[in-house]
N, C-alpha and C positions, 0 to 999 in steps of 0.2 A: 401497846406495841403488837404489831402483827406477828404472825408466826414466822414469816420470812425474816423480819428484822431481828427477831429473837434468835433465829438460827444463825444469822450473820454475826450477831454479838457473841454467840456461843463459839463460833469458829474463830473470831478474833481473840477471845479468851484463851482458847486452846493454842493458837499460834504464839501468843504472848508467853504462855507457860512453857511451850517447847523452846522458844528463844531463850528464856531464863535457864532452862536446863542445858542448852548448848553452851551458853556463856559460862556456866558452872563447870562444864566439861573442859572448856578451853582453859579456865583457871587451874583446874587440877592438872591438865597436861603441861601447863607453864611450870608448875611445881616439879613435875617429872623432868621436864627439860632442864630446870636449874640443878636438880639433883644429878642428872647425867653429866652436866658440865662440871659440877663440883667434884664429882668422882673421877672424871677424866678417863675411865676405863671402858666406856661404852663405845662401840664402833661408830664411826661417822655415819653409816647408813641408818643406824637406829636413831641417832640424833636428828638426822635430816628427816626421818619419817615422823617423829614426834613434832618437829617444828612444822612440817606440812599439815598435820592434823590439828595443830593449834590454829593455824590460819584458816583451815577449812571450817573448824567449829565456830571460830569468831565470824567468818563471813556468813555462814548459814544462820547464825543468831541474828546478825544485823539484818539480813534479808527477811527472816521471819518476823522480827519486830516491825520492819517497814510494812509488811503485808498486814500485820495485826492493826497497826495504826490506820492504814487505808481502809481496811474492813470496818473498823470502828467509825471512821468518818463517814463511810458509806451508810452504815446503819443509822448514824445520827441524822443524816440528810434524808433518809427514807422514812424516818419516824414521823408519825402524824404530829402536828403541833399539839401541845398541851391545851386542854380547854380550861378556861378560867370560869369560876363560878361555883 
């Protein structure tokens, strides 16, 4: 594997890890959102802010995962064919 392909693969791995981290943040925010709803005492602006950030995290996670898959595919296509023998 050439250095360029190795670097591309490393970037894909980083993007995948970042996507997982953002997905986990979205899950934690969903728990906060549920707790706010259950408590009923949080102001509407706070609930709206949490809801917005849940969406932003989920959207960013999906975008990063898409980029990771595309980089991985690009790296796979750029890799020289394996030699037999």
